[in-house]
ZASEDO-582698 format. One record per atom (N, C-alpha, C): residue in three letters; residue number from 1; x, y, z. Coordinates in pm, 1 decimal, padded with zeros to 6 digits, always signed. Example, Ala and Ser with C-alpha at 12.3 -4.5 7.8 and 13.67 -1.06 7.14 Angstrom:
# residues 2
+-----+-----+----------+----------+----------+
:   r :   k :        u :        v :        w :
+-----+-----+----------+----------+----------+
: ALA :   1 : +01319.0 : -00569.0 : +00780.0 :
: ALA :   1 : +01230.0 : -00450.0 : +00780.0 :
: ALA :   1 : +01320.0 : -00330.0 : +00780.0 :
: SER :   2 : +01285.0 : -00225.0 : +00708.0 :
: SER :   2 : +01367.0 : -00106.0 : +00714.0 :
: SER :   2 : +01290.0 : +00003.0 : +00787.0 :
+-----+-----+----------+----------+----------+
//
This chain:
# residues 152
+-----+-----+----------+----------+----------+
:   r :   k :        u :        v :        w :
+-----+-----+----------+----------+----------+
: MET :   1 : -00736.0 : -01466.3 : +01767.0 :
: MET :   1 : -00767.6 : -01333.5 : +01719.7 :
: MET :   1 : -00801.5 : -01245.1 : +01838.2 :
: PRO :   2 : -00751.1 : -01119.7 : +01840.4 :
: PRO :   2 : -00783.2 : -01030.0 : +01950.6 :
: PRO :   2 : -00933.7 : -01009.4 : +01962.9 :
: GLU :   3 : -00981.4 : -01000.3 : +02085.6 :
: GLU :   3 : -01124.1 : -00982.2 : +02107.8 :
: GLU :   3 : -01172.8 : -00855.3 : +02039.4 :
: GLY :   4 : -01286.3 : -00863.9 : +01976.7 :
: GLY :   4 : -01346.2 : -00748.9 : +01910.6 :
: GLY :   4 : -01299.4 : -00727.4 : +01767.2 :
: LEU :   5 : -01193.3 : -00797.5 : +01725.1 :
: LEU :   5 : -01145.3 : -00781.5 : +01588.4 :
: LEU :   5 : -01231.5 : -00865.2 : +01497.1 :
: ARG :   6 : -01285.1 : -00804.2 : +01397.0 :
: ARG :   6 : -01372.1 : -00872.7 : +01303.0 :
: ARG :   6 : -01302.9 : -00882.7 : +01169.4 :
: ARG :   7 : -01294.8 : -01001.3 : +01116.8 :
: ARG :   7 : -01231.8 : -01020.9 : +00987.1 :
: ARG :   7 : -01338.2 : -01029.6 : +00878.8 :
: ALA :   8 : -01303.7 : -00978.9 : +00760.8 :
: ALA :   8 : -01393.3 : -00991.6 : +00646.6 :
: ALA :   8 : -01418.9 : -01138.4 : +00622.1 :
: GLY :   9 : -01541.3 : -01171.1 : +00590.6 :
: GLY :   9 : -01574.4 : -01309.8 : +00561.3 :
: GLY :   9 : -01624.9 : -01384.6 : +00682.3 :
: ASP :  10 : -01600.2 : -01335.8 : +00804.1 :
: ASP :  10 : -01645.9 : -01405.0 : +00923.7 :
: ASP :  10 : -01797.2 : -01394.8 : +00939.8 :
: ARG :  11 : -01852.6 : -01279.6 : +00910.6 :
: ARG :  11 : -01996.0 : -01260.7 : +00928.9 :
: ARG :  11 : -02058.6 : -01191.2 : +00809.1 :
: ASP :  12 : -02037.7 : -01064.6 : +00799.7 :
: ASP :  12 : -02107.2 : -00982.8 : +00699.9 :
: ASP :  12 : -02017.2 : -00962.5 : +00579.2 :
: GLN :  13 : -02048.1 : -01032.0 : +00470.7 :
: GLN :  13 : -01961.6 : -01027.8 : +00352.6 :
: GLN :  13 : -01970.8 : -00896.6 : +00276.0 :
: THR :  14 : -02066.2 : -00813.4 : +00305.0 :
: THR :  14 : -02079.5 : -00690.8 : +00227.4 :
: THR :  14 : -02049.7 : -00566.3 : +00309.9 :
: ARG :  15 : -01979.0 : -00579.7 : +00419.0 :
: ARG :  15 : -01951.9 : -00463.1 : +00502.6 :
: ARG :  15 : -01861.7 : -00362.5 : +00432.9 :
: LEU :  16 : -01787.7 : -00404.4 : +00329.3 :
: LEU :  16 : -01700.8 : -00312.0 : +00256.1 :
: LEU :  16 : -01753.9 : -00280.2 : +00115.9 :
: GLY :  17 : -01879.2 : -00310.3 : +00092.0 :
: GLY :  17 : -01938.0 : -00281.3 : -00039.0 :
: GLY :  17 : -01929.5 : -00133.3 : -00072.1 :
: PRO :  18 : -01879.7 : -00100.2 : -00191.6 :
: PRO :  18 : -01858.6 : +00040.0 : -00228.7 :
: PRO :  18 : -01977.1 : +00106.5 : -00297.6 :
: GLN :  19 : -02090.2 : +00039.4 : -00304.9 :
: GLN :  19 : -02203.8 : +00091.5 : -00380.3 :
: GLN :  19 : -02249.0 : +00228.7 : -00330.9 :
: LYS :  20 : -02263.8 : +00243.7 : -00199.5 :
: LYS :  20 : -02311.0 : +00371.7 : -00145.4 :
: LYS :  20 : -02207.7 : +00481.6 : -00167.2 :
: LEU :  21 : -02079.7 : +00448.6 : -00149.2 :
: LEU :  21 : -01975.0 : +00547.3 : -00173.2 :
: LEU :  21 : -01979.8 : +00596.5 : -00318.1 :
: LEU :  22 : -01990.2 : +00503.9 : -00412.8 :
: LEU :  22 : -01997.8 : +00542.9 : -00553.9 :
: LEU :  22 : -02119.4 : +00632.1 : -00578.9 :
: SER :  23 : -02231.3 : +00597.9 : -00519.1 :
: SER :  23 : -02353.0 : +00676.2 : -00536.4 :
: SER :  23 : -02337.9 : +00817.4 : -00479.0 :
: ILE :  24 : -02277.0 : +00827.3 : -00361.9 :
: ILE :  24 : -02255.6 : +00958.9 : -00299.4 :
: ILE :  24 : -02163.2 : +01044.7 : -00385.7 :
: ILE :  25 : -02055.4 : +00986.6 : -00433.5 :
: ILE :  25 : -01961.4 : +01061.9 : -00517.8 :
: ILE :  25 : -02028.7 : +01103.5 : -00647.8 :
: GLU :  26 : -02102.0 : +01011.1 : -00709.2 :
: GLU :  26 : -02171.2 : +01044.2 : -00834.9 :
: GLU :  26 : -02271.6 : +01157.0 : -00813.4 :
: ASP :  27 : -02348.3 : +01151.8 : -00705.1 :
: ASP :  27 : -02444.0 : +01258.7 : -00675.3 :
: ASP :  27 : -02373.0 : +01391.9 : -00651.7 :
: ALA :  28 : -02259.2 : +01388.0 : -00583.6 :
: ALA :  28 : -02182.8 : +01510.1 : -00556.9 :
: ALA :  28 : -02130.0 : +01571.5 : -00686.9 :
: VAL :  29 : -02089.5 : +01485.7 : -00780.6 :
: VAL :  29 : -02043.3 : +01535.0 : -00910.5 :
: VAL :  29 : -02159.6 : +01598.1 : -00987.5 :
: LYS :  30 : -02273.3 : +01530.3 : -00990.1 :
: LYS :  30 : -02391.2 : +01581.0 : -01062.8 :
: LYS :  30 : -02440.1 : +01713.8 : -01006.9 :
: SER :  31 : -02426.6 : +01733.4 : -00875.8 :
: SER :  31 : -02474.3 : +01857.3 : -00813.3 :
: SER :  31 : -02366.3 : +01966.2 : -00809.4 :
: ASN :  32 : -02253.1 : +01940.1 : -00876.0 :
: ASN :  32 : -02140.4 : +02034.1 : -00880.0 :
: ASN :  32 : -02082.7 : +02064.1 : -00741.9 :
: TYR :  33 : -02097.4 : +01970.8 : -00650.1 :
: TYR :  33 : -02038.5 : +01987.5 : -00517.9 :
: TYR :  33 : -01888.9 : +01960.0 : -00521.8 :
: ILE :  34 : -01848.7 : +01863.1 : -00603.3 :
: ILE :  34 : -01706.5 : +01832.0 : -00618.2 :
: ILE :  34 : -01655.0 : +01906.9 : -00739.8 :
: VAL :  35 : -01581.7 : +02013.2 : -00715.7 :
: VAL :  35 : -01522.7 : +02089.3 : -00825.8 :
: VAL :  35 : -01374.5 : +02118.1 : -00802.8 :
: GLU :  36 : -01333.9 : +02127.1 : -00675.7 :
: GLU :  36 : -01194.6 : +02156.6 : -00645.8 :
: GLU :  36 : -01108.2 : +02033.1 : -00671.6 :
: GLU :  37 : -00985.6 : +02059.1 : -00714.0 :
: GLU :  37 : -00895.0 : +01949.6 : -00746.9 :
: GLU :  37 : -00872.3 : +01855.7 : -00628.9 :
: VAL :  38 : -00860.3 : +01908.8 : -00508.9 :
: VAL :  38 : -00835.4 : +01821.7 : -00394.2 :
: VAL :  38 : -00950.8 : +01723.9 : -00373.1 :
: LEU :  39 : -01074.0 : +01767.1 : -00393.7 :
: LEU :  39 : -01189.2 : +01677.8 : -00378.9 :
: LEU :  39 : -01193.4 : +01574.5 : -00490.9 :
: ILE :  40 : -01159.4 : +01616.5 : -00611.3 :
: ILE :  40 : -01154.3 : +01522.5 : -00723.8 :
: ILE :  40 : -01049.0 : +01415.8 : -00696.1 :
: ARG :  41 : -00933.1 : +01457.7 : -00648.7 :
: ARG :  41 : -00825.3 : +01362.4 : -00618.4 :
: ARG :  41 : -00867.8 : +01263.3 : -00509.9 :
: ARG :  42 : -00925.6 : +01312.8 : -00402.1 :
: ARG :  42 : -00965.5 : +01223.6 : -00291.6 :
: ARG :  42 : -01076.5 : +01128.9 : -00335.4 :
: ALA :  43 : -01166.5 : +01175.1 : -00420.6 :
: ALA :  43 : -01274.9 : +01088.7 : -00468.3 :
: ALA :  43 : -01220.1 : +00975.1 : -00555.0 :
: ILE :  44 : -01128.9 : +01006.3 : -00645.5 :
: ILE :  44 : -01070.7 : +00902.0 : -00730.9 :
: ILE :  44 : -00996.9 : +00799.2 : -00646.1 :
: SER :  45 : -00919.7 : +00845.4 : -00550.6 :
: SER :  45 : -00846.9 : +00754.3 : -00462.8 :
: SER :  45 : -00943.4 : +00666.5 : -00384.4 :
: ALA :  46 : -01047.4 : +00726.9 : -00329.1 :
: ALA :  46 : -01145.4 : +00651.3 : -00250.9 :
: ALA :  46 : -01215.0 : +00545.6 : -00335.3 :
: ILE :  47 : -01246.9 : +00578.1 : -00459.3 :
: ILE :  47 : -01312.6 : +00482.1 : -00548.1 :
: ILE :  47 : -01222.9 : +00360.9 : -00570.9 :
: TYR :  48 : -01097.0 : +00385.4 : -00604.0 :
: TYR :  48 : -01004.5 : +00274.5 : -00628.7 :
: TYR :  48 : -00993.1 : +00185.3 : -00505.1 :
: PHE :  49 : -00966.5 : +00246.8 : -00389.7 :
: PHE :  49 : -00943.6 : +00166.8 : -00269.7 :
: PHE :  49 : -01070.9 : +00098.8 : -00221.0 :
: ALA :  50 : -01186.2 : +00159.0 : -00243.9 :
: ALA :  50 : -01311.6 : +00093.4 : -00206.6 :
: ALA :  50 : -01331.7 : -00034.1 : -00289.8 :
: LEU :  51 : -01303.2 : -00026.2 : -00418.9 :
: LEU :  51 : -01314.1 : -00145.7 : -00503.8 :
: LEU :  51 : -01211.8 : -00251.0 : -00463.8 :
: PHE :  52 : -01088.5 : -00207.4 : -00439.5 :
: PHE :  52 : -00982.7 : -00300.1 : -00399.4 :
: PHE :  52 : -01019.3 : -00372.0 : -00269.6 :
: ASN :  53 : -01063.9 : -00297.9 : -00169.3 :
: ASN :  53 : -01099.4 : -00359.5 : -00041.9 :
: ASN :  53 : -01219.7 : -00452.6 : -00055.2 :
: TYR :  54 : -01316.8 : -00415.6 : -00135.0 :
: TYR :  54 : -01434.5 : -00500.3 : -00157.2 :
: TYR :  54 : -01393.8 : -00630.1 : -00227.0 :
: TRP :  55 : -01308.9 : -00618.1 : -00328.2 :
: TRP :  55 : -01257.6 : -00736.6 : -00398.1 :
: TRP :  55 : -01185.0 : -00828.2 : -00299.7 :
: ALA :  56 : -01099.7 : -00771.7 : -00215.3 :
: ALA :  56 : -01025.4 : -00851.3 : -00117.1 :
: ALA :  56 : -01121.8 : -00918.3 : -00018.6 :
: GLU :  57 : -01222.1 : -00844.5 : +00026.0 :
: GLU :  57 : -01319.9 : -00900.5 : +00118.0 :
: GLU :  57 : -01393.9 : -01018.9 : +00055.4 :
: LYS :  58 : -01432.3 : -01003.4 : -00069.1 :
: LYS :  58 : -01503.4 : -01112.6 : -00138.2 :
: LYS :  58 : -01414.3 : -01236.0 : -00149.9 :
: ARG :  59 : -01289.0 : -01216.2 : -00183.8 :
: ARG :  59 : -01196.1 : -01329.6 : -00194.6 :
: ARG :  59 : -01175.4 : -01395.9 : -00058.7 :
: TYR :  60 : -01157.9 : -01314.8 : +00042.9 :
: TYR :  60 : -01137.8 : -01367.4 : +00177.5 :
: TYR :  60 : -01259.4 : -01451.3 : +00219.4 :
: GLY :  61 : -01376.3 : -01400.8 : +00189.9 :
: GLY :  61 : -01499.6 : -01472.3 : +00222.5 :
: GLY :  61 : -01512.7 : -01606.3 : +00153.2 :
: LYS :  62 : -01443.1 : -01621.3 : +00041.2 :
: LYS :  62 : -01443.9 : -01749.3 : -00032.1 :
: LYS :  62 : -01328.2 : -01839.6 : +00009.1 :
: GLY :  63 : -01254.5 : -01798.1 : +00110.8 :
: GLY :  63 : -01147.2 : -01882.7 : +00161.5 :
: GLY :  63 : -01009.8 : -01853.8 : +00104.6 :
: VAL :  64 : -00997.9 : -01756.5 : +00015.4 :
: VAL :  64 : -00867.1 : -01719.6 : -00039.7 :
: VAL :  64 : -00796.6 : -01632.6 : +00064.3 :
: ARG :  65 : -00671.3 : -01663.5 : +00090.9 :
: ARG :  65 : -00596.4 : -01587.6 : +00189.8 :
: ARG :  65 : -00480.7 : -01515.1 : +00125.2 :
: GLY :  66 : -00457.4 : -01395.4 : +00174.7 :
: GLY :  66 : -00344.1 : -01315.3 : +00131.6 :
: GLY :  66 : -00230.0 : -01333.4 : +00229.6 :
: LYS :  67 : -00157.6 : -01227.3 : +00252.6 :
: LYS :  67 : -00045.1 : -01230.6 : +00346.2 :
: LYS :  67 : -00088.5 : -01171.0 : +00479.8 :
: GLY :  68 : +00004.3 : -01170.6 : +00573.1 :
: GLY :  68 : -00022.6 : -01112.2 : +00704.1 :
: GLY :  68 : -00072.3 : -01216.2 : +00802.4 :
: ILE :  69 : -00077.6 : -01178.7 : +00927.4 :
: ILE :  69 : -00116.2 : -01269.3 : +01035.5 :
: ILE :  69 : -00252.0 : -01333.3 : +01009.2 :
: TYR :  70 : -00346.4 : -01254.6 : +00961.2 :
: TYR :  70 : -00480.9 : -01306.1 : +00936.8 :
: TYR :  70 : -00506.7 : -01341.5 : +00790.5 :
: GLY :  71 : -00405.2 : -01326.8 : +00706.4 :
: GLY :  71 : -00423.5 : -01357.4 : +00564.4 :
: GLY :  71 : -00513.7 : -01258.0 : +00494.6 :
: ASP :  72 : -00520.6 : -01136.7 : +00548.6 :
: ASP :  72 : -00612.5 : -01037.2 : +00493.9 :
: ASP :  72 : -00542.4 : -00924.4 : +00417.9 :
: ALA :  73 : -00416.1 : -00944.1 : +00383.3 :
: ALA :  73 : -00341.3 : -00843.4 : +00306.6 :
: ALA :  73 : -00323.7 : -00894.1 : +00163.5 :
: PHE :  74 : -00389.9 : -00828.9 : +00071.3 :
: PHE :  74 : -00382.9 : -00866.0 : -00069.8 :
: PHE :  74 : -00307.1 : -00757.6 : -00146.0 :
: SER :  75 : -00250.0 : -00793.8 : -00259.3 :
: SER :  75 : -00170.0 : -00697.7 : -00335.3 :
: SER :  75 : -00251.1 : -00634.7 : -00447.8 :
: TYR :  76 : -00207.6 : -00514.3 : -00483.5 :
: TYR :  76 : -00269.9 : -00448.0 : -00598.9 :
: TYR :  76 : -00251.4 : -00532.4 : -00723.7 :
: ALA :  77 : -00134.0 : -00592.7 : -00739.1 :
: ALA :  77 : -00106.4 : -00673.6 : -00858.3 :
: ALA :  77 : -00205.5 : -00788.6 : -00870.5 :
: GLU :  78 : -00238.9 : -00853.6 : -00758.0 :
: GLU :  78 : -00338.8 : -00961.2 : -00761.0 :
: GLU :  78 : -00474.0 : -00906.8 : -00807.7 :
: PHE :  79 : -00510.7 : -00793.3 : -00752.0 :
: PHE :  79 : -00636.9 : -00727.9 : -00788.8 :
: PHE :  79 : -00639.2 : -00697.2 : -00938.3 :
: HIS :  80 : -00531.9 : -00636.6 : -00986.1 :
: HIS :  80 : -00525.4 : -00600.1 : -01127.5 :
: HIS :  80 : -00534.1 : -00723.8 : -01215.9 :
: ARG :  81 : -00455.2 : -00825.1 : -01184.2 :
: ARG :  81 : -00456.1 : -00947.5 : -01266.0 :
: ARG :  81 : -00594.1 : -01012.1 : -01268.0 :
: ASP :  82 : -00661.6 : -01014.7 : -01153.5 :
: ASP :  82 : -00793.4 : -01075.2 : -01147.5 :
: ASP :  82 : -00893.6 : -00998.1 : -01233.5 :
: VAL :  83 : -00892.1 : -00865.9 : -01222.8 :
: VAL :  83 : -00985.3 : -00784.4 : -01302.5 :
: VAL :  83 : -00951.9 : -00796.2 : -01451.2 :
: VAL :  84 : -00824.1 : -00794.7 : -01485.1 :
: VAL :  84 : -00782.2 : -00810.7 : -01624.7 :
: VAL :  84 : -00829.2 : -00946.3 : -01678.4 :
: SER :  85 : -00817.6 : -01050.2 : -01597.1 :
: SER :  85 : -00857.5 : -01185.0 : -01641.1 :
: SER :  85 : -01007.0 : -01193.8 : -01670.0 :
: LYS :  86 : -01082.3 : -01098.5 : -01621.3 :
: LYS :  86 : -01227.2 : -01095.7 : -01644.4 :
: LYS :  86 : -01264.2 : -01002.5 : -01760.3 :
: GLY :  87 : -01162.7 : -00959.5 : -01835.1 :
: GLY :  87 : -01187.7 : -00881.2 : -01955.7 :
: GLY :  87 : -01197.5 : -00731.2 : -01936.2 :
: LEU :  88 : -01150.2 : -00680.8 : -01823.5 :
: LEU :  88 : -01161.8 : -00537.6 : -01796.4 :
: LEU :  88 : -01025.9 : -00470.1 : -01783.0 :
: GLU :  89 : -00933.8 : -00504.0 : -01873.2 :
: GLU :  89 : -00799.9 : -00444.6 : -01865.0 :
: GLU :  89 : -00804.1 : -00293.5 : -01882.1 :
: LYS :  90 : -00879.4 : -00246.3 : -01979.7 :
: LYS :  90 : -00885.8 : -00101.7 : -02004.1 :
: LYS :  90 : -00941.3 : -00029.2 : -01880.9 :
: GLU :  91 : -01046.9 : -00084.5 : -01822.7 :
: GLU :  91 : -01110.8 : -00019.6 : -01708.8 :
: GLU :  91 : -01018.9 : -00011.7 : -01587.2 :
: ILE :  92 : -00953.9 : -00122.5 : -01553.0 :
: ILE :  92 : -00868.1 : -00120.9 : -01434.4 :
: ILE :  92 : -00741.6 : -00038.5 : -01459.9 :
: LEU :  93 : -00694.0 : -00038.2 : -01583.5 :
: LEU :  93 : -00578.6 : +00046.7 : -01616.0 :
: LEU :  93 : -00614.0 : +00193.9 : -01596.7 :
: ILE :  94 : -00728.5 : +00235.5 : -01647.1 :
: ILE :  94 : -00771.5 : +00375.2 : -01631.4 :
: ILE :  94 : -00782.0 : +00411.5 : -01483.9 :
: LEU :  95 : -00851.6 : +00328.8 : -01407.9 :
: LEU :  95 : -00871.6 : +00359.8 : -01266.7 :
: LEU :  95 : -00740.0 : +00361.7 : -01190.1 :
: TYR :  96 : -00653.1 : +00264.6 : -01216.0 :
: TYR :  96 : -00524.9 : +00260.3 : -01146.0 :
: TYR :  96 : -00434.2 : +00376.3 : -01187.4 :
: LEU :  97 : -00432.7 : +00408.6 : -01315.0 :
: LEU :  97 : -00352.2 : +00520.6 : -01364.1 :
: LEU :  97 : -00394.3 : +00650.6 : -01295.3 :
: TYR :  98 : -00523.7 : +00674.7 : -01289.2 :
: TYR :  98 : -00573.1 : +00795.2 : -01222.9 :
: TYR :  98 : -00541.4 : +00791.2 : -01073.1 :
: ARG :  99 : -00556.2 : +00674.5 : -01011.3 :
: ARG :  99 : -00529.3 : +00660.4 : -00867.8 :
: ARG :  99 : -00383.4 : +00690.9 : -00837.0 :
: VAL : 100 : -00293.6 : +00640.0 : -00917.1 :
: VAL : 100 : -00151.7 : +00668.3 : -00895.5 :
: VAL : 100 : -00124.9 : +00817.4 : -00915.9 :
: ALA : 101 : -00185.6 : +00875.0 : -01016.9 :
: ALA : 101 : -00165.8 : +01018.5 : -01042.3 :
: ALA : 101 : -00210.5 : +01102.3 : -00923.2 :
: VAL : 102 : -00325.6 : +01070.9 : -00866.0 :
: VAL : 102 : -00378.4 : +01155.4 : -00757.9 :
: VAL : 102 : -00309.2 : +01132.5 : -00624.3 :
: ASP : 103 : -00254.7 : +01012.5 : -00603.4 :
: ASP : 103 : -00193.6 : +00981.5 : -00474.0 :
: ASP : 103 : -00041.7 : +00995.5 : -00470.3 :
: HIS : 104 : +00023.3 : +00995.1 : -00585.3 :
: HIS : 104 : +00169.7 : +00994.1 : -00585.7 :
: HIS : 104 : +00233.7 : +01110.7 : -00661.1 :
: TYR : 105 : +00154.7 : +01189.6 : -00730.9 :
: TYR : 105 : +00208.3 : +01300.2 : -00809.5 :
: TYR : 105 : +00134.6 : +01428.1 : -00772.7 :
: MET : 106 : +00208.5 : +01536.9 : -00759.1 :
: MET : 106 : +00149.7 : +01662.6 : -00718.7 :
: MET : 106 : +00112.7 : +01750.6 : -00838.5 :
: LEU : 107 : +00192.9 : +01747.6 : -00943.6 :
: LEU : 107 : +00164.2 : +01833.6 : -01058.5 :
: LEU : 107 : +00044.0 : +01781.5 : -01135.3 :
: ASN : 108 : -00021.7 : +01872.4 : -01204.7 :
: ASN : 108 : -00140.1 : +01837.3 : -01282.4 :
: ASN : 108 : -00147.9 : +01929.8 : -01403.6 :
: PRO : 109 : -00127.0 : +01875.0 : -01524.0 :
: PRO : 109 : -00102.7 : +01733.6 : -01556.3 :
: PRO : 109 : +00041.1 : +01692.5 : -01521.5 :
: THR : 110 : +00062.2 : +01561.8 : -01527.4 :
: THR : 110 : +00193.6 : +01505.9 : -01499.7 :
: THR : 110 : +00212.5 : +01378.4 : -01580.9 :
: TYR : 111 : +00331.3 : +01324.6 : -01574.8 :
: TYR : 111 : +00359.4 : +01194.9 : -01636.9 :
: TYR : 111 : +00366.8 : +01090.4 : -01526.7 :
: VAL : 112 : +00290.5 : +00983.6 : -01543.1 :
: VAL : 112 : +00279.8 : +00877.9 : -01442.3 :
: VAL : 112 : +00351.4 : +00753.4 : -01491.2 :
: THR : 113 : +00433.5 : +00696.8 : -01404.0 :
: THR : 113 : +00498.9 : +00568.9 : -01429.2 :
: THR : 113 : +00433.8 : +00465.7 : -01337.8 :
: LEU : 114 : +00376.9 : +00361.7 : -01397.0 :
: LEU : 114 : +00311.6 : +00256.8 : -01318.2 :
: LEU : 114 : +00413.7 : +00151.2 : -01277.8 :
: MET : 115 : +00409.4 : +00111.9 : -01150.8 :
: MET : 115 : +00507.9 : +00018.2 : -01097.5 :
: MET : 115 : +00447.7 : -00117.7 : -01062.0 :
: SER : 116 : +00319.2 : -00136.2 : -01085.3 :
: SER : 116 : +00252.6 : -00260.7 : -01048.5 :
: SER : 116 : +00218.5 : -00341.8 : -01172.9 :
: SER : 117 : +00216.6 : -00472.5 : -01154.7 :
: SER : 117 : +00176.3 : -00562.3 : -01263.3 :
: SER : 117 : +00030.5 : -00535.6 : -01296.7 :
: PRO : 118 : -00005.4 : -00553.2 : -01418.2 :
: PRO : 118 : +00073.7 : -00600.0 : -01532.4 :
: PRO : 118 : +00132.3 : -00488.3 : -01618.1 :
: TRP : 119 : +00139.6 : -00366.8 : -01564.4 :
: TRP : 119 : +00181.3 : -00252.0 : -01646.2 :
: TRP : 119 : +00321.5 : -00202.4 : -01616.7 :
: ARG : 120 : +00390.5 : -00269.2 : -01527.5 :
: ARG : 120 : +00528.8 : -00229.3 : -01497.3 :
: ARG : 120 : +00609.9 : -00234.1 : -01625.9 :
: GLY : 121 : +00688.0 : -00130.5 : -01648.2 :
: GLY : 121 : +00771.6 : -00126.6 : -01767.3 :
: GLY : 121 : +00713.0 : -00045.9 : -01882.1 :
: LEU : 122 : +00585.8 : -00007.6 : -01871.8 :
: LEU : 122 : +00528.1 : +00078.8 : -01975.4 :
: LEU : 122 : +00592.8 : +00217.1 : -01966.3 :
: PRO : 123 : +00601.5 : +00287.1 : -02078.2 :
: PRO : 123 : +00655.5 : +00423.1 : -02070.7 :
: PRO : 123 : +00562.0 : +00512.5 : -01989.6 :
: PRO : 124 : +00614.8 : +00620.2 : -01933.3 :
: PRO : 124 : +00530.1 : +00712.9 : -01857.7 :
: PRO : 124 : +00413.9 : +00762.5 : -01943.8 :
: MET : 125 : +00298.7 : +00780.8 : -01879.3 :
: MET : 125 : +00178.1 : +00826.7 : -01948.7 :
: MET : 125 : +00136.5 : +00961.8 : -01892.9 :
: LYS : 126 : +00101.1 : +01053.5 : -01982.6 :
: LYS : 126 : +00058.0 : +01185.8 : -01939.0 :
: LYS : 126 : -00086.2 : +01177.1 : -01888.4 :
: VAL : 127 : -00107.4 : +01231.3 : -01768.7 :
: VAL : 127 : -00239.7 : +01228.5 : -01705.6 :
: VAL : 127 : -00269.3 : +01366.6 : -01649.5 :
: GLY : 128 : -00386.8 : +01416.8 : -01681.6 :
: GLY : 128 : -00439.4 : +01538.4 : -01621.1 :
: GLY : 128 : -00562.8 : +01501.8 : -01540.9 :
: ILE : 129 : -00573.6 : +01552.9 : -01421.1 :
: ILE : 129 : -00685.6 : +01519.4 : -01333.4 :
: ILE : 129 : -00784.9 : +01635.7 : -01333.4 :
: ASP : 130 : -00909.1 : +01604.6 : -01367.7 :
: ASP : 130 : -01016.4 : +01703.5 : -01368.8 :
: ASP : 130 : -01149.6 : +01632.0 : -01347.4 :
: ILE : 131 : -01257.8 : +01704.4 : -01353.9 :
: ILE : 131 : -01389.6 : +01647.3 : -01327.4 :
: ILE : 131 : -01424.7 : +01537.4 : -01428.5 :
: GLU : 132 : -01379.1 : +01551.7 : -01551.7 :
: GLU : 132 : -01406.5 : +01447.7 : -01651.9 :
: GLU : 132 : -01335.4 : +01317.6 : -01616.1 :
: LYS : 133 : -01216.6 : +01326.9 : -01560.1 :
: LYS : 133 : -01145.2 : +01206.2 : -01517.3 :
: LYS : 133 : -01219.3 : +01139.7 : -01402.0 :
: LEU : 134 : -01277.7 : +01220.0 : -01314.0 :
: LEU : 134 : -01357.5 : +01163.1 : -01206.1 :
: LEU : 134 : -01481.5 : +01093.4 : -01262.7 :
: ARG : 135 : -01545.8 : +01154.4 : -01360.3 :
: ARG : 135 : -01661.1 : +01088.7 : -01424.1 :
: ARG : 135 : -01618.5 : +00957.4 : -01489.7 :
: ASP : 136 : -01503.5 : +00959.1 : -01556.0 :
: ASP : 136 : -01449.7 : +00835.1 : -01614.9 :
: ASP : 136 : -01425.5 : +00729.7 : -01507.2 :
: ALA : 137 : -01368.2 : +00772.8 : -01395.5 :
: ALA : 137 : -01339.2 : +00679.8 : -01285.8 :
: ALA : 137 : -01467.6 : +00617.7 : -01231.5 :
: ILE : 138 : -01571.3 : +00697.3 : -01217.4 :
: ILE : 138 : -01700.6 : +00645.1 : -01170.9 :
: ILE : 138 : -01754.7 : +00543.2 : -01270.1 :
: ASP : 139 : -01747.6 : +00575.7 : -01398.4 :
: ASP : 139 : -01799.2 : +00487.0 : -01502.5 :
: ASP : 139 : -01726.2 : +00352.5 : -01503.8 :
: VAL : 140 : -01593.9 : +00355.0 : -01504.1 :
: VAL : 140 : -01520.0 : +00228.3 : -01507.9 :
: VAL : 140 : -01535.2 : +00153.2 : -01375.8 :
: ALA : 141 : -01546.5 : +00225.7 : -01265.7 :
: ALA : 141 : -01565.2 : +00161.0 : -01135.7 :
: ALA : 141 : -01696.2 : +00082.5 : -01132.0 :
: LYS : 142 : -01799.9 : +00136.7 : -01191.0 :
: LYS : 142 : -01928.6 : +00065.3 : -01195.6 :
: LYS : 142 : -01915.3 : -00065.7 : -01273.4 :
: ARG : 143 : -01842.0 : -00062.3 : -01383.6 :
: ARG : 143 : -01821.5 : -00185.4 : -01462.3 :
: ARG : 143 : -01738.1 : -00286.2 : -01384.5 :
: ILE : 144 : -01634.6 : -00238.0 : -01317.7 :
: ILE : 144 : -01550.8 : -00327.3 : -01237.0 :
: ILE : 144 : -01633.6 : -00384.9 : -01122.3 :
: LEU : 145 : -01712.5 : -00302.1 : -01056.7 :
: LEU : 145 : -01795.5 : -00346.9 : -00945.6 :
: LEU : 145 : -01891.8 : -00456.8 : -00989.5 :
: THR : 146 : -01955.8 : -00438.9 : -01103.2 :
: THR : 146 : -02047.9 : -00541.4 : -01154.3 :
: THR : 146 : -01975.4 : -00674.5 : -01171.2 :
: THR : 147 : -01855.1 : -00670.0 : -01223.1 :
: THR : 147 : -01775.4 : -00791.7 : -01243.1 :
: THR : 147 : -01735.3 : -00852.7 : -01109.1 :
: ILE : 148 : -01694.1 : -00770.8 : -01014.9 :
: ILE : 148 : -01657.5 : -00822.4 : -00881.8 :
: ILE : 148 : -01777.3 : -00890.9 : -00818.6 :
: GLU : 149 : -01893.1 : -00827.8 : -00828.5 :
: GLU : 149 : -02014.0 : -00884.4 : -00766.7 :
: GLU : 149 : -02051.0 : -01018.2 : -00829.5 :
: LYS : 150 : -02034.9 : -01030.1 : -00959.0 :
: LYS : 150 : -02075.1 : -01152.7 : -01029.1 :
: LYS : 150 : -01969.4 : -01262.3 : -01023.9 :
: ASN : 151 : -01843.2 : -01226.1 : -01026.3 :
: ASN : 151 : -01738.0 : -01324.6 : -01051.5 :
: ASN : 151 : -01632.4 : -01340.1 : -00943.6 :
: THR : 152 : -01646.7 : -01274.5 : -00833.2 :
: THR : 152 : -01542.3 : -01287.2 : -00729.7 :
: THR : 152 : -01601.0 : -01355.3 : -00607.1 :
+-----+-----+----------+----------+----------+
//
């Protein structure tokens, strides 16, 4: 391994914990700091990827390896399947649907086609991004986070 490169699981297993990020975003929403669409979009994306990276870090720390030179590349499909297997299909679907809408589609509202398992092949779903969707994303993210902390 190159000098100075630190892999998840080697030392600090919680270096990618999303708790503070979720708290900052939630506080910003409550104080009406996040109102513009661009901020709502970036917050939803950050929430999804923070959970995904934390989940991957936890798995890596338990000896599960993904792809890549260091085995630290995990797929969204693996993440989705794992969360679904823990009884949170609705929550991860909501978060992923919103994440795809904010990162891959410019119009608002728009129709989103999901390309990742286990939802590949579903008909396009209409999604509008607004502050309520961000509140929904925070709510489902907290439930997913609790499950990741307990079961991953």
